[in-house]
C-alpha positions, 0 to 999 in steps of 0.5 A: 669354904664348905659346900653349902645346902639350900632347899631352893636356889634362885638364879636371877635378882631382877624384881622377879627373882627378888620377889620370889626370894621373899616368898621363899623366906615367907615358907621359911625355906632355906634359899639362896639368891644368885645374881651377876651383877653387883647390885640386885634390880636386874635391867630395872636398876641397871638401865631405867632407874628413873623410868616410871613403871605403871603395871604394878599394882597399887604403886602407880607410877613407881621409879624403877630405882623406888620398886627396888628399894621396896623390893629390898624392904619386903626381903628383909622382912623374911631374909634368904642368903644373897651372893652378888657379882656371882655368875653360875657357870653350871646346874648340874641334876644329880642322880638323887634329884638335887642339883649342883649350882657351881660359879667361879666362886663357890659350889652350892647344892639344892633341892629346887631351882628358880631361873629368874634370868629375864632375857638374859645378857641385853644389848641394845639395838644400835643406830646404824648411822655414820658417826654413832659409834664415835658419838656414843657416850658423848652426844648418843645414848643408849640409856637413861640413868638420871634425867637431871644429866638432860636439863636444859637440854634439847633431846632427840628420842629414837623409838616407837614403843613404850620405853621410847614413849616413856623416855620422851615424857619423863625428860619433858619436864627438865629438858630445854625441848623434846622430839620424838622420832618414829619410822611409823604413823602409830605407836606401840605403846599402850593407850593410856601412854600414848594419850599422855604423849598426845597431851605433852609438849613432846614434839612428835616426828612421824613417820621419819627415819634418820639417815644421816647425823653429823656432830657440829663444832659446837658438839651438838647433832644434826639428824637428817630426817627422811619422811617415809614414802616421801621425798621430804627431808627434815633437819633436827638439830640437838643437844642429846641423842637417845636411841631406844630401838629395843634390846637383843638379848639371849639366855647363852648362859642357859646352853652351857649349863647341864640341864636339858630345858624345853624351849621355844624362840629362846624362851623357857617352856613352863606349865601353870605352876612354872615347872620347867621339863626339868623336874625340880626346876622352875622359871619366872618372868621374861625368859619364860613362856607359857599360853596367854604369857604377858611379858610384865613385871606385874606378870612375874609378880604373879609367877614368883609365888606360884613357882615357890608354892609349887616347889614347897608342896613338892619338897615338903608334902606333909608341911602346910604350906600358908597361901595368904601372908595374913596367915603367916607369922610376920614380924615387922 
């Protein structure tokens, strides 16, 4: 296959990368989007397709899958080349300032790079109780792909963050009963989300820690919950158990690339234009760090056009770059 050459290579096909690709198309930059998964959408599509998302302006309560579908429709207005199921093995900066992008399938060249990998590879923080590994995939789950799988079931959700609360509220309309178990008296979620929880029929159990679990002969699960700072022990029997203690993530792939990126706490340092310590490389989304950074999809949607506009001006300083989409020629 002949080597391909681009203005911009976007690495990562989650919401941030998808929106960056759309903006590259609007600026008529020759761009490619590379995603290691077989579909676009990143963690949102892979882990939370039916979870409601509330931090996207103008799209209140949009589901993860609907958001991804809308982004796909948007990208179709100004399409760029897409390569799915392809992992970038190395990014090499050449002497002329351009970049060579290597994957197992092919090699391409790019004048600029946007890293939109989020937090990289992610794995759930697992429940460390005897019997948990054996129950995983049967009675115990770390992801909710389809809420109808829990219809008329008694469900316990373990966790205290926004995602745990969202899962409990999402399942409440279809489940027979939902219990939310958290080790603290207070939840870490957004105030509005906590208010919705308080107004719901979800059985909130705080501050309890799961100490034992047992799969019964009827394939239900019995949890032994100990109240913190107390000798009180409560027993909870459910049909399904969902653990949402968050995820451990790392961008180990980045350390293998031939780029010396400045980072802090495993996050890539960027400036106000989303530019990294390597000239020509920009980064957006959950995997970046700057003063005031908020790890929200809404923030990433602002970072994407900031990065694209900055690199476009760097690549083509003589070319007029439209700032507002209303001044661009868009064919619907």
